[in-house]
N, C-alpha and C positions, 0 to 999 in steps of 0.2 A: 719615190715611186710607191713604196708601201702605203704611204699616207693617202695617195690618190686611190689606190685600190680599196682601202678602208672607207674612204669618203663615198666612192661610187657604190660600193656594196651597201653602205648604210642608206644611200639615196634610193637604191633599188628596193630595199626592204620597206622604206617609208612610203614609196609610191604604191607598192603592192598592198600595204596595209590600208592606205587611203582608198584604194579602189575596192578592196574587200569590204570596208566599212560603208562605202557608198552603195555597193550592191546589197548589202544586208539592210541598209536603211530604205531601200526601194523595193523590198520584197512585197509589201502590200500593194504598191503601184503595179508591180508585175502581175500579181494575182488578179487585180482588177482588170488589167489588160487582157489576161488569159480568159477571164470570165466573159469579157465583152467580145470574145471571138478572136483574140490575137493568137498567132501561132509562134513557135519558137523562133523562127527566122526574124520577124520584125523586132521581137524583144532582144535578140542577139545584136541586131543592127543598132538599136538604141544604146545598148551597153558599149559596143565597140565605138560608136560615134562619140559618146560621152568620154570614154577613156582616151580616144584620140585627141579630142579637144583639150583635155587636161594635160596630156603629154606635150602637145604642140605649144600650148600657152606657157607651161612651165619651162620648156626649153628656150622659148623666145625670151622670157623674162630673165632666165639665167644668163643667157648670152648678153642681153642688154646690161645687166648688172656687172658682168665680168669684163666687158670690153673697155670701159673708161679706166679702171685701174691698170689694165694691161697696156693701154696706150701710153700711159705715163711712165712705164718702166723702160729703162735703157735696153737696147738689144744685147743679147749675150755676146760676150767677147769670145773670139776664136781661141781655141787652145793653142798654146805655143808649140811649135813643131819641135820634135826631138832632134838634137844634133846627130848627124850621122858620121 
């Protein structure tokens, strides 16, 4: 269980770092859009849309990569019942 928590925590940090780097890399684009008359709302929608696309694509790929190995695993055996 602890390994899963560590893996998920690491994944969250990696995704947050990727999104921060993407936002930093698009600062100039956002500046041009603001100078051309863009307001905060469209810029925010572009960022949210990009982030949502990355999250959905990553989740779908993760599920597709995970399912074949899981399909080949035998089902968990039930725990033996304790004698009463």
